[in-house]
Steps between C-alpha positions, in 0.01 A plus 500: 500500500482635146702343220749714311269525197196585709699771681609647168141507375384669820777759488426576133128540571557734794761709316260541209221613732733747675599642160153524346232463768325252269408139594741248346385214277663169410503607135696816579751306709544249217565775244736703715697230686653163421405262779527197273129416530182571305230753601275227643777392740573861594127539573520194724798653684305823551211300643735327743646837604148634555409195711816559706401862565765681291266621225132572462260544209285815529249365247446152363605598147788730600866438566671476838621766742730467804371452853685637802669160534611524138649845552684376810646208304606736221662755732680238709654361182696826466602498867667163451641566152856607423412807299736752349596756760344843477665832580380631835792726586291818496231341719762381749648849524155647562437247779836575659406869511145419621376687193176304496296750297750472216526123550127445456494752219751283313324166547158653443601657171680186384251236616174687557493387864428674828708422805590561861813472710542463874834625634538512879188679628412675176286385208527645151280432199443614145399410147124486544450732200676264260327197646155653458586642160632172355235267644233337282211580732185291469287684757524828698499287814840358403649850493354575841633177651853565370505859629376383842771234512766758415378737770524222763854390413671681790304305760543166322874553444554585866348168606680284246845654456691226684344224288673634189833361618410131499715424192713639220240466224204730438156368591186515286139535613210503255149629567352418839821339631677832535553605864519871409218541247137391484429559132452181298645662186854557636826309528760594761875435511688517832873547556720569801846658470792627704592858414799616698425407862123501463238266362269614221175318418360557151161420347415538132132496406361447153225337297494123466607555140822674608839424341602242762830416336624858497371581849642186659838546331510851649439361850759227449749757374452709814553189712833422326620856570 
C-alpha cells in the first residue's frame, strides 16, 4: 500500500513521462513539484517504487520510466477519481444510431486511439490511421504487431463481448495483460454499454503513453448516459 506522498510522486513521474517520453529524475521532480522533501528523499522514494515494480531505470545513470504495473496504477487512479464530467452527447447520439464509423472517427481524432465495437453479431472498428500516425515507434516490428492486433479484433471481440458487462466502470489492460491484443507497447480500455435495447461492447486501443485521464473520462461519461 503506497502512502499518499509516494502515490503523488509516482503519478507525477508517470505523467511527466507520458508528456515528454523522457526518463524522470529526482532533481526534476524536486524542481517541478512540492512534495515537502529534498531531492535525496525523492530519490529514495523512486528507489522504493522501482523495488515495488512501478518504475524502472533503463540505465544506471538515467531517470525512471513507468512499468506496466505503474501505468495500471496511474490509469486506475482516474477510474476511481471524481473528475469533472466531459461532454459525450455527440458520441452517445452516434452510438444510438449505430454510426460506429463516425464514432471511432471522433475518438480517434480527439485521442489518437483506434477502437472496435461489438453490437449484436456485428463488429465495427476504426482509427488505425491515427494510432499509427501518432505513435512514437521504436522499431518496425512494433508497427507490425499493432497492425496484426487490429486485424484480429473481430475474432477477439466475438469471444469476449459478454465479459465487458461485469461492472459500470471501464477496465484497463496494459501490455501483455490485454485479452484482445498481443503487442507489448499497447494499452487497452474496455467498456460495456446499453444502447436502446441492445448491448454495445467498446474497446479503445492506444500507446502506453496515451492520455488516460481524457480517455477514461470519455468512457465514464458514456456509462453515465
